[in-house]
Legacy VTK file of the C-alpha trace (Angstrom):
# vtk DataFile Version 3.0
C-alpha trace
ASCII
DATASET POLYDATA
POINTS 678 float
-25.157 19.212 4.695
-24.459 21.161 8.168
-22.301 20.467 10.698
-23.858 19.153 13.503
-22.865 17.445 16.635
-24.939 14.878 18.646
-24.621 14.274 22.367
-24.621 10.697 23.483
-24.489 10.217 27.217
-22.345 7.620 29.431
-23.215 7.545 33.061
-22.264 5.088 35.376
-22.149 5.162 39.056
-19.216 2.723 39.567
-16.391 1.600 37.905
-15.093 -2.037 37.222
-11.859 -2.209 38.694
-10.458 -5.472 37.184
-7.325 -5.102 35.114
-7.066 -6.558 31.900
-3.881 -6.778 29.878
-4.329 -8.329 26.201
-1.731 -10.527 25.046
0.923 -8.679 22.783
0.084 -5.205 24.379
3.056 -2.783 24.465
2.630 0.163 26.862
4.141 3.388 25.260
4.849 6.813 26.776
2.915 8.728 29.058
2.790 12.158 29.841
1.460 14.014 33.022
0.626 17.420 33.847
0.289 18.922 37.761
-1.828 16.192 39.500
-5.521 16.548 40.655
-6.620 15.040 43.604
-6.776 11.421 42.744
-10.434 11.041 44.116
-11.783 13.732 41.721
-10.420 12.102 38.440
-11.456 9.331 36.356
-9.903 7.487 33.236
-11.581 7.766 29.608
-10.454 5.089 27.572
-10.426 5.895 23.886
-10.013 2.350 21.855
-9.354 3.365 18.102
-8.963 1.347 14.780
-8.177 2.885 11.477
-7.851 1.361 7.902
-10.172 -1.430 8.569
-11.007 -2.055 5.024
-13.979 -4.418 5.554
-11.733 -7.135 6.860
-14.572 -8.717 8.501
-13.625 -12.406 8.695
-10.860 -13.336 10.634
-7.289 -14.088 8.475
-3.995 -14.483 9.761
-3.245 -11.583 11.798
-6.395 -9.655 11.122
-8.617 -10.653 13.846
-12.106 -9.849 11.985
-15.120 -7.963 12.839
-16.479 -10.153 15.687
-13.130 -10.214 17.747
-12.648 -6.747 17.350
-16.262 -6.022 18.609
-15.465 -8.724 21.591
-12.132 -6.931 22.379
-14.122 -3.664 22.754
-16.696 -5.366 24.949
-14.046 -6.837 27.242
-12.258 -3.570 27.726
-15.496 -1.620 28.429
-16.071 -4.169 30.869
-12.916 -3.205 32.548
-13.782 0.548 32.167
-17.151 1.639 31.249
-15.926 5.160 30.631
-14.662 3.818 27.369
-15.296 4.990 23.680
-14.625 3.041 20.403
-13.704 5.210 17.585
-12.063 5.120 14.008
-9.770 7.238 12.079
-11.555 6.175 8.537
-11.417 3.767 5.802
-13.623 1.545 7.686
-14.963 0.522 4.140
-13.412 0.351 0.630
-10.515 -1.940 -0.767
-12.213 -4.581 1.388
-12.128 -8.207 1.293
-14.642 -10.303 -0.850
-17.245 -11.263 1.892
-17.686 -7.329 2.278
-16.889 -6.009 -1.023
-19.283 -8.239 -2.922
-22.081 -6.665 -0.825
-21.245 -3.345 -1.097
-19.511 -3.307 2.294
-22.969 -3.308 3.947
-21.888 -6.121 6.370
-18.942 -4.268 7.235
-21.026 -1.062 8.426
-23.662 -3.647 10.205
-20.527 -5.024 12.110
-19.200 -1.848 13.280
-22.335 -0.128 14.135
-23.746 -3.262 15.887
-20.182 -3.915 17.450
-20.139 -0.536 19.188
-18.497 1.814 17.259
-19.311 5.121 18.480
-17.704 7.892 16.070
-15.467 7.955 12.971
-13.692 10.380 10.841
-14.266 9.926 7.067
-11.577 8.494 5.047
-10.581 8.536 1.476
-11.987 4.960 0.540
-15.637 6.436 1.982
-15.662 8.345 -1.203
-14.913 5.330 -3.506
-18.361 5.123 -4.742
-18.896 8.854 -4.749
-20.214 11.528 -2.441
-23.756 10.875 -2.890
-23.597 7.082 -1.813
-21.623 8.286 1.221
-24.392 10.738 2.396
-26.797 8.347 1.226
-26.757 4.712 1.645
-23.490 4.652 3.870
-24.808 7.212 6.369
-28.510 5.551 6.746
-26.745 2.299 7.042
-24.753 3.397 9.841
-27.705 5.158 11.357
-29.794 1.774 11.065
-26.883 -0.434 12.601
-25.902 1.652 15.431
-29.369 3.222 16.332
-27.703 6.634 16.416
-27.108 9.322 13.827
-25.331 8.160 10.702
-23.516 11.376 10.253
-21.352 10.711 13.468
-19.492 7.963 11.430
-18.616 10.420 8.405
-16.993 13.222 10.448
-15.090 15.668 7.898
-14.285 19.113 9.025
-12.325 19.925 5.943
-14.638 18.651 3.307
-16.518 21.653 1.607
-18.978 22.427 -0.992
-17.267 23.203 -4.145
-16.030 26.903 -4.252
-17.278 27.726 -0.820
-16.325 26.830 2.935
-19.773 25.389 3.735
-19.049 22.197 5.401
-20.248 19.319 3.283
-20.145 16.536 6.076
-20.641 16.992 9.740
-17.516 18.411 11.482
-17.541 16.989 15.052
-19.595 14.537 17.216
-20.180 15.013 21.098
-20.156 12.511 23.629
-20.874 12.818 27.574
-19.010 10.751 29.548
-19.625 11.053 33.497
-20.766 14.416 33.303
-17.634 15.363 30.885
-18.418 16.442 27.335
-15.883 14.844 24.802
-15.918 16.087 21.377
-14.505 14.526 18.375
-13.374 16.285 15.363
-12.835 14.317 12.004
-10.460 15.348 8.954
-9.229 13.483 6.152
-6.317 13.776 4.083
-6.140 16.727 1.590
-4.917 14.363 -1.119
-8.582 12.559 -1.448
-8.803 14.241 -4.992
-5.646 12.259 -6.177
-6.984 8.924 -4.295
-10.408 8.485 -5.835
-12.054 8.685 -8.821
-12.708 12.559 -9.648
-16.360 11.821 -11.245
-17.535 10.924 -7.579
-16.493 14.250 -5.784
-17.098 16.879 -8.457
-19.052 19.149 -5.921
-16.376 18.923 -3.337
-13.254 20.471 -2.164
-11.130 19.155 0.275
-9.140 22.012 2.543
-6.491 22.130 5.221
-6.993 19.511 8.030
-5.138 22.109 10.311
-7.267 25.082 9.527
-10.336 22.902 9.866
-9.052 21.159 13.160
-8.088 24.467 14.835
-11.427 26.103 13.569
-13.548 23.482 15.193
-11.719 22.994 18.222
-11.861 27.126 18.710
-15.590 26.633 18.390
-16.067 23.636 20.665
-13.967 25.790 23.522
-15.619 29.282 23.169
-17.904 28.885 25.752
-21.044 29.244 23.426
-22.934 26.298 23.974
-25.133 26.958 20.887
-22.449 25.760 18.525
-21.387 22.927 20.779
-18.938 22.670 23.901
-16.474 20.167 24.848
-14.122 19.709 27.620
-12.005 17.094 25.842
-11.411 17.457 22.434
-9.890 14.441 20.241
-8.811 14.801 16.574
-9.559 11.922 14.167
-7.553 12.410 11.261
-7.480 10.223 8.162
-3.812 11.064 7.555
-0.572 9.541 9.275
3.445 9.243 9.057
4.991 7.084 6.696
7.619 6.268 10.105
6.829 4.592 12.902
9.457 6.306 14.772
8.095 8.964 17.121
10.829 11.451 16.901
10.774 11.223 13.119
7.045 11.947 13.062
7.774 14.824 15.666
10.114 16.481 13.145
8.662 15.548 9.643
7.955 18.203 7.241
4.753 16.930 5.670
1.393 18.203 6.364
0.936 15.448 8.815
3.897 16.587 10.971
2.400 19.914 10.739
-0.914 19.021 11.950
0.239 16.835 14.837
2.496 19.715 16.173
0.486 22.807 15.577
-3.120 21.453 16.260
-4.827 23.765 18.520
-3.683 23.197 22.264
-7.498 22.398 23.226
-6.957 19.178 21.161
-5.731 16.623 23.902
-5.327 13.655 21.585
-4.681 12.545 17.982
-6.094 9.385 16.379
-4.487 8.841 13.017
-5.008 6.582 10.255
-4.130 6.213 6.167
-0.618 5.175 6.084
-1.429 1.811 7.813
1.615 2.211 10.544
1.507 1.119 13.978
2.795 4.049 16.482
1.687 5.488 19.915
3.594 8.560 20.739
3.748 11.593 22.945
4.279 14.570 20.561
4.739 18.183 21.656
2.015 20.400 20.556
1.459 24.216 21.519
0.929 23.497 25.066
2.770 20.348 26.070
2.968 16.721 25.015
0.021 14.880 24.090
-1.007 11.412 22.565
-0.891 10.657 18.637
-1.568 7.076 17.766
-2.148 4.904 14.858
-3.217 1.347 15.256
-1.714 -0.521 12.211
-4.488 -1.710 9.718
-7.169 -4.123 8.842
-7.962 -5.117 12.533
-4.890 -6.345 13.420
-4.631 -3.983 16.298
-6.521 -1.960 18.632
-5.128 1.582 19.767
-5.823 2.529 23.371
-5.607 6.270 24.756
-6.232 6.579 28.166
-6.960 10.063 29.408
-6.943 10.875 33.349
-9.863 13.657 33.607
-10.469 16.050 36.538
-14.340 15.553 37.203
-14.830 18.874 38.245
-12.850 21.015 35.599
-12.941 18.314 32.849
-9.167 18.745 32.092
-6.973 16.355 31.117
-4.344 15.834 33.911
-2.548 12.940 32.410
-2.197 10.524 29.488
-0.828 7.312 28.230
-1.159 4.939 25.092
-1.090 1.317 24.220
-1.311 -0.847 21.011
-3.474 -3.942 22.003
-2.537 -6.675 19.371
-5.768 -8.366 18.745
-4.273 -11.699 17.391
-0.573 -13.382 18.196
1.200 -16.442 16.928
1.576 -19.624 18.806
5.137 -21.636 19.024
4.098 -23.364 15.667
3.407 -20.076 13.966
-0.280 -20.435 13.931
-2.536 -17.265 14.359
-4.646 -17.286 17.316
-7.167 -14.583 18.575
-6.533 -12.795 21.874
-10.302 -11.893 22.640
-13.448 -13.656 22.412
-15.940 -12.964 19.396
-18.875 -10.956 19.939
-21.688 -13.278 18.960
-23.999 -10.813 17.526
-21.308 -9.592 15.182
-20.155 -13.255 14.522
-23.600 -13.683 13.001
-23.268 -11.120 10.641
-19.915 -11.993 9.448
-21.147 -15.790 9.292
-23.910 -14.759 6.932
-21.776 -12.405 4.910
-19.124 -15.045 4.236
-21.974 -17.767 3.309
-23.682 -15.251 1.095
-20.416 -14.548 -0.901
-19.177 -17.986 -1.051
-21.497 -19.098 -3.961
-20.290 -16.767 -6.513
-16.852 -16.501 -4.868
-16.060 -19.842 -5.201
-16.439 -20.360 -8.880
-13.182 -20.963 -10.466
-11.884 -18.722 -13.255
-8.436 -20.094 -14.140
-4.948 -21.338 -12.828
-1.632 -19.914 -11.989
1.711 -21.468 -12.351
3.232 -19.572 -8.998
2.442 -16.938 -6.689
1.940 -13.699 -8.265
2.906 -10.980 -5.718
2.620 -7.278 -4.711
5.946 -5.341 -3.861
7.857 -5.463 -0.767
8.594 -7.927 2.016
6.268 -8.914 3.144
4.319 -8.611 -0.357
1.875 -5.442 -0.238
4.328 -3.483 2.154
6.098 -1.305 -0.272
4.250 0.466 -3.213
7.354 2.064 -4.374
8.866 -1.032 -5.784
8.163 -3.005 -8.864
6.165 -6.222 -8.626
5.020 -9.076 -10.556
1.324 -8.528 -9.735
1.645 -4.919 -10.970
3.297 -5.870 -14.013
0.834 -8.990 -14.580
-2.421 -6.718 -14.007
-0.911 -4.253 -16.429
-0.498 -7.154 -19.193
-4.000 -8.302 -18.513
-5.455 -4.772 -19.085
-3.667 -4.495 -21.957
-4.602 -7.645 -23.239
-8.419 -6.803 -22.636
-8.289 -3.769 -24.886
-6.176 -5.398 -27.653
-7.434 -8.833 -28.193
-9.269 -9.943 -31.383
-12.610 -9.589 -29.445
-12.201 -6.156 -28.473
-14.165 -3.832 -30.815
-12.169 -0.444 -30.079
-8.847 0.499 -31.149
-6.334 -1.773 -29.790
-4.014 -0.219 -27.066
-0.366 -0.552 -26.874
0.844 -0.008 -23.309
-1.042 -0.475 -20.151
-0.388 1.093 -16.563
-1.424 -0.111 -13.040
-1.308 1.653 -9.921
0.011 -0.039 -6.971
-2.618 1.024 -4.483
-5.174 -0.738 -6.393
-3.770 -3.879 -5.876
-5.114 -5.041 -2.453
-4.150 -8.763 -2.340
-1.862 -11.267 -3.891
-2.680 -14.044 -6.300
-1.306 -17.138 -4.210
-0.759 -20.405 -5.816
-2.140 -22.646 -2.934
-2.455 -26.291 -3.411
-2.854 -26.290 -7.086
-2.658 -22.939 -8.389
-6.667 -22.620 -8.795
-8.126 -18.958 -8.754
-11.431 -18.422 -7.687
-13.696 -15.407 -8.632
-13.292 -14.383 -4.898
-9.189 -14.341 -5.381
-9.620 -12.299 -8.451
-11.996 -9.818 -6.943
-9.666 -9.305 -3.960
-6.832 -8.339 -6.119
-8.831 -5.352 -7.700
-11.774 -4.431 -5.221
-12.667 -1.058 -6.660
-14.495 -2.098 -9.762
-12.802 0.499 -12.100
-13.438 0.808 -15.643
-10.795 0.550 -18.067
-10.343 3.924 -19.867
-8.414 4.325 -23.108
-6.645 7.228 -24.242
-3.784 8.799 -26.218
-0.317 10.028 -24.729
2.832 10.973 -26.555
5.897 9.560 -25.812
7.006 12.799 -23.952
3.980 12.242 -21.767
4.872 8.640 -21.098
8.120 9.923 -19.730
6.360 12.423 -17.473
4.198 9.530 -16.203
7.132 7.786 -15.179
8.833 10.489 -13.629
5.414 11.355 -11.583
6.367 7.721 -9.967
8.209 10.071 -7.683
5.657 11.772 -5.683
5.400 15.516 -4.931
6.955 16.658 -1.730
4.815 16.148 1.345
2.741 13.341 -0.010
2.198 10.260 2.126
4.507 7.900 -0.074
7.632 9.158 -1.679
7.481 6.914 -4.606
4.372 4.821 -6.400
5.619 2.197 -8.630
3.427 1.688 -11.765
3.071 -1.465 -13.221
3.583 -1.644 -16.753
2.985 -4.125 -19.850
5.412 -5.881 -21.652
6.404 -3.809 -24.606
7.294 -0.897 -22.523
10.798 -0.819 -20.346
12.946 1.923 -18.763
16.108 2.374 -16.818
15.983 5.101 -13.806
18.044 6.526 -11.197
16.639 6.703 -7.732
18.184 9.434 -6.060
18.084 12.116 -9.001
16.578 15.715 -9.110
12.844 16.110 -9.820
12.278 15.417 -13.575
15.656 13.330 -14.062
14.918 9.960 -12.613
13.990 8.451 -15.895
16.637 7.663 -18.172
16.218 5.336 -21.354
12.901 4.305 -22.318
12.018 1.323 -24.934
9.159 0.363 -26.920
9.160 -2.902 -28.145
12.891 -3.233 -27.804
13.412 0.211 -29.563
13.944 3.685 -28.108
10.841 5.144 -27.387
9.805 7.799 -29.891
8.914 10.896 -27.841
7.288 12.608 -30.637
4.942 9.677 -31.730
1.581 9.118 -30.253
0.719 5.926 -28.523
-2.865 4.292 -27.522
-2.792 3.362 -23.806
-5.021 1.797 -21.173
-5.585 2.511 -17.261
-8.223 2.133 -14.532
-10.371 5.100 -14.411
-8.606 6.261 -11.231
-5.485 6.561 -13.225
-6.867 7.737 -16.190
-8.389 10.901 -14.296
-4.993 11.757 -12.882
-5.335 9.777 -9.303
-2.257 9.190 -7.100
-0.693 12.481 -8.472
-0.165 11.121 -12.164
-1.705 14.167 -13.619
-0.163 13.457 -16.888
-2.740 10.816 -17.510
-5.282 13.341 -17.153
-3.596 15.416 -19.852
-3.859 12.702 -22.442
-6.370 13.025 -25.306
-9.335 11.006 -26.526
-10.184 9.384 -23.277
-12.851 6.754 -23.851
-14.605 4.055 -21.632
-13.436 0.459 -22.718
-16.776 -0.701 -21.627
-14.883 -3.142 -19.421
-14.716 -3.424 -15.647
-11.110 -4.364 -14.381
-12.222 -7.565 -12.635
-14.319 -8.634 -15.712
-11.004 -7.916 -17.859
-9.059 -10.343 -15.448
-11.875 -13.222 -15.648
-11.867 -13.040 -19.378
-7.864 -13.278 -19.424
-7.752 -16.287 -17.058
-10.351 -17.733 -19.437
-8.091 -17.166 -22.344
-5.248 -18.633 -20.692
-4.585 -22.014 -19.621
-2.289 -21.191 -17.127
-1.174 -17.601 -16.111
2.439 -17.135 -15.318
3.696 -14.210 -13.427
4.986 -11.048 -15.432
8.543 -10.880 -14.758
10.251 -8.372 -12.946
12.837 -6.067 -15.011
10.666 -3.726 -16.724
12.097 -1.198 -14.776
15.916 -1.395 -14.118
18.278 0.779 -12.111
20.344 2.556 -14.333
24.367 2.065 -13.802
26.641 -0.892 -14.070
28.270 -0.230 -10.976
26.346 -2.877 -8.962
29.255 -5.592 -9.620
32.725 -5.991 -11.120
33.218 -8.590 -13.791
36.655 -10.149 -14.511
37.879 -12.368 -17.145
40.953 -14.629 -16.939
41.891 -13.399 -20.567
40.541 -11.121 -23.120
41.483 -13.230 -25.913
40.467 -17.056 -26.141
40.419 -19.356 -28.964
37.861 -21.954 -30.172
37.921 -25.048 -27.952
39.075 -23.129 -24.964
37.692 -21.505 -21.762
37.317 -18.385 -20.009
37.160 -18.161 -16.227
34.811 -15.705 -15.244
34.362 -13.929 -11.873
31.629 -11.697 -10.505
32.490 -9.582 -7.535
30.899 -6.935 -5.464
27.640 -8.697 -5.177
25.541 -9.053 -2.154
25.895 -12.200 -0.170
23.134 -14.685 -1.719
22.531 -12.759 -4.636
21.373 -14.192 -7.988
22.780 -13.675 -11.380
22.448 -14.946 -14.579
24.858 -14.694 -17.759
24.875 -15.256 -21.495
27.119 -14.838 -24.501
27.474 -15.500 -28.274
23.938 -13.535 -28.888
22.331 -15.832 -26.429
23.193 -19.179 -27.805
25.259 -19.885 -24.420
23.327 -19.189 -21.112
23.749 -19.479 -17.765
20.559 -19.559 -15.851
21.385 -21.660 -12.700
24.535 -20.219 -11.401
25.053 -20.481 -7.524
24.169 -17.684 -5.471
26.905 -15.462 -4.273
29.052 -16.631 -1.532
29.952 -14.786 1.780
32.456 -12.642 -0.219
29.606 -11.561 -2.746
31.326 -13.764 -5.502
30.115 -15.780 -8.303
32.654 -17.532 -10.453
31.759 -19.763 -13.539
33.525 -21.182 -16.936
32.522 -19.870 -20.181
33.459 -22.404 -22.813
34.105 -21.218 -26.329
33.127 -24.184 -28.843
35.254 -25.306 -31.668
32.887 -23.923 -34.051
33.289 -20.325 -32.878
34.235 -18.027 -35.547
37.049 -15.678 -34.769
35.704 -12.177 -33.980
34.616 -9.769 -31.153
31.823 -10.924 -28.629
30.082 -9.874 -25.446
29.572 -11.554 -22.089
26.328 -10.121 -20.549
25.836 -10.538 -16.914
22.310 -9.870 -15.459
20.620 -9.347 -12.174
16.872 -8.545 -11.920
16.208 -5.129 -11.952
19.645 -4.128 -12.620
21.201 -2.607 -15.727
23.145 -5.431 -17.586
26.669 -5.371 -17.516
28.488 -5.942 -20.729
31.991 -7.245 -21.263
33.699 -7.712 -24.271
36.178 -10.379 -25.208
37.712 -11.765 -28.645
37.935 -15.010 -30.000
41.092 -15.339 -31.893
41.766 -18.028 -34.734
43.991 -20.832 -33.224
47.565 -21.156 -33.971
48.315 -23.894 -36.419
50.382 -26.648 -34.543
53.915 -26.401 -35.636
55.264 -29.229 -37.874
58.787 -30.586 -37.398
60.999 -29.738 -40.284
62.869 -32.912 -41.690
66.607 -33.118 -41.236
68.827 -35.211 -43.476
70.040 -38.507 -41.733
73.818 -38.425 -41.243
75.320 -41.955 -41.837
77.973 -42.954 -39.692
81.506 -42.965 -41.176
82.588 -46.425 -42.092
85.055 -47.388 -39.346
88.430 -48.591 -41.158
90.243 -49.134 -37.893
LINES 1 679
678 0 1 2 3 4 5 6 7 8 9 10 11 12 13 14 15 16 17 18 19 20 21 22 23 24 25 26 27 28 29 30 31 32 33 34 35 36 37 38 39 40 41 42 43 44 45 46 47 48 49 50 51 52 53 54 55 56 57 58 59 60 61 62 63 64 65 66 67 68 69 70 71 72 73 74 75 76 77 78 79 80 81 82 83 84 85 86 87 88 89 90 91 92 93 94 95 96 97 98 99 100 101 102 103 104 105 106 107 108 109 110 111 112 113 114 115 116 117 118 119 120 121 122 123 124 125 126 127 128 129 130 131 132 133 134 135 136 137 138 139 140 141 142 143 144 145 146 147 148 149 150 151 152 153 154 155 156 157 158 159 160 161 162 163 164 165 166 167 168 169 170 171 172 173 174 175 176 177 178 179 180 181 182 183 184 185 186 187 188 189 190 191 192 193 194 195 196 197 198 199 200 201 202 203 204 205 206 207 208 209 210 211 212 213 214 215 216 217 218 219 220 221 222 223 224 225 226 227 228 229 230 231 232 233 234 235 236 237 238 239 240 241 242 243 244 245 246 247 248 249 250 251 252 253 254 255 256 257 258 259 260 261 262 263 264 265 266 267 268 269 270 271 272 273 274 275 276 277 278 279 280 281 282 283 284 285 286 287 288 289 290 291 292 293 294 295 296 297 298 299 300 301 302 303 304 305 306 307 308 309 310 311 312 313 314 315 316 317 318 319 320 321 322 323 324 325 326 327 328 329 330 331 332 333 334 335 336 337 338 339 340 341 342 343 344 345 346 347 348 349 350 351 352 353 354 355 356 357 358 359 360 361 362 363 364 365 366 367 368 369 370 371 372 373 374 375 376 377 378 379 380 381 382 383 384 385 386 387 388 389 390 391 392 393 394 395 396 397 398 399 400 401 402 403 404 405 406 407 408 409 410 411 412 413 414 415 416 417 418 419 420 421 422 423 424 425 426 427 428 429 430 431 432 433 434 435 436 437 438 439 440 441 442 443 444 445 446 447 448 449 450 451 452 453 454 455 456 457 458 459 460 461 462 463 464 465 466 467 468 469 470 471 472 473 474 475 476 477 478 479 480 481 482 483 484 485 486 487 488 489 490 491 492 493 494 495 496 497 498 499 500 501 502 503 504 505 506 507 508 509 510 511 512 513 514 515 516 517 518 519 520 521 522 523 524 525 526 527 528 529 530 531 532 533 534 535 536 537 538 539 540 541 542 543 544 545 546 547 548 549 550 551 552 553 554 555 556 557 558 559 560 561 562 563 564 565 566 567 568 569 570 571 572 573 574 575 576 577 578 579 580 581 582 583 584 585 586 587 588 589 590 591 592 593 594 595 596 597 598 599 600 601 602 603 604 605 606 607 608 609 610 611 612 613 614 615 616 617 618 619 620 621 622 623 624 625 626 627 628 629 630 631 632 633 634 635 636 637 638 639 640 641 642 643 644 645 646 647 648 649 650 651 652 653 654 655 656 657 658 659 660 661 662 663 664 665 666 667 668 669 670 671 672 673 674 675 676 677
């Protein structure tokens, strides 16, 4: 598909002068170049979103598509010289109302809600390239009434083995006589983020090279290849940090992009990492706005560019992040803008259409089953009960008595494939919709063989390559597998001991494993999975496997944490009142060096004595308890094991010694008093 740009014109003779400040707005930094005559300038406002992920319905801090469109309406009314743009991932990993209908409601809502242009994100490739340039592009054209390619900009996406653009590289808009060009790029890591089978005919090149190449083209004076007075980069890439100084100096491909993108690029709108930041960062020719507007329609970014009408030059800029929702005094979420009624109808219909199938009960849970981090889902680099539970489900699905293939022994689950928690709610009921929102990608389960050495390599690859968006991605693992690790270690030396069914993993042996199709193909930089042998489609979709698991279990309990344990026992000190104790006596135990409020457990005598309800550590980081030694305990050497979730056990030895017999008094002869003859 050739790179094409289309000009849409915005011309209005007057501007509305009313000032609007949304609740929760925070004004960031501004930069100014030498001032132009105030009467010859106008303000171009760029409203931006990223990582919307089909959140069409309102939920807590996610405002929903109707309020998002309503906010754009209100801000356009304040300044008609306004464009609404996206940095990608509008669809994919969506909530059930959208995902159950192939994200068509999201495309319709954004198109009718006034979205002008969008970069393509990695999730736009979830259903493959042909779906993207066919159904998705056509749907955007139908909803917006314009060119659908303007919503899939990707200047660094090429036909395989060439530098021929596979997607439109840029789109043009004319605002008050000034040409505004938007260049779209997407993270070069797309091949590791989507199923390889859907992008076999594509290459993903350098964002920096593509951005600078197209920026040069748009400013070379040749009308035949498109010209723009103002250039904006929409990049589906971002920083893991929300700190502007950190972003300005980070040694990642994104840091390089924001610093070295062509001086003709006046602003950079980012996505992918779901962060909130609005910065002014130095480029080749002074500072320029760099912004990312969080995720899921919680926030609307705003870049204001003051433009000289005669020259088309940007003379100053400022940025804001506008909260679309806020909490009242009772903690209830409320929207900060009115809903767009047309988009609300789309949302209502989509929700209604999804409710019938989504409301079917599939099972029950005993308590919340959560993703990693605080709040849940915030950290993909830590172990989670949901990750381990889903791994257990996948392993069960490919090993139970109804499974016709070779039973698997181990399962793995990637944290990025978990998009919602399973919450207990009122009675633990899990609906089809709840299950679908956890794993919305409809991945097939793939079985294959790995050696023990390859399993070690897989676990090492949780620490991602230098320059990756996330430093670590923690895999959920099924019950039989466990390991200890060092967080700070050289590459290839993080994983310490690995056990399988409680015994050291035989690294020369071969194990039959299962993972979703994304992981099995080496997604998320887990290349060792792709190097396995005998890959085979199990014939099961991850959602179907989950539903069947719930049907086969009366109540599903969360898989425990602690399958991955931080190596080392320096996290606490265990002190015994004595190292030797007799049956019937007691040991006083003190555990110190803990964080205040930390919970521990303990056991002794091969688990026959357990302490599972010890008090939390006090302000000094100490927990004390008494270990009774029964009268019937045989003399010998024993161990006290002190445990904390996700840490290596501390084992302290003590001895039970035979009780000393009670001394029997030695009888003495009675001395009769001598008779008194006095």
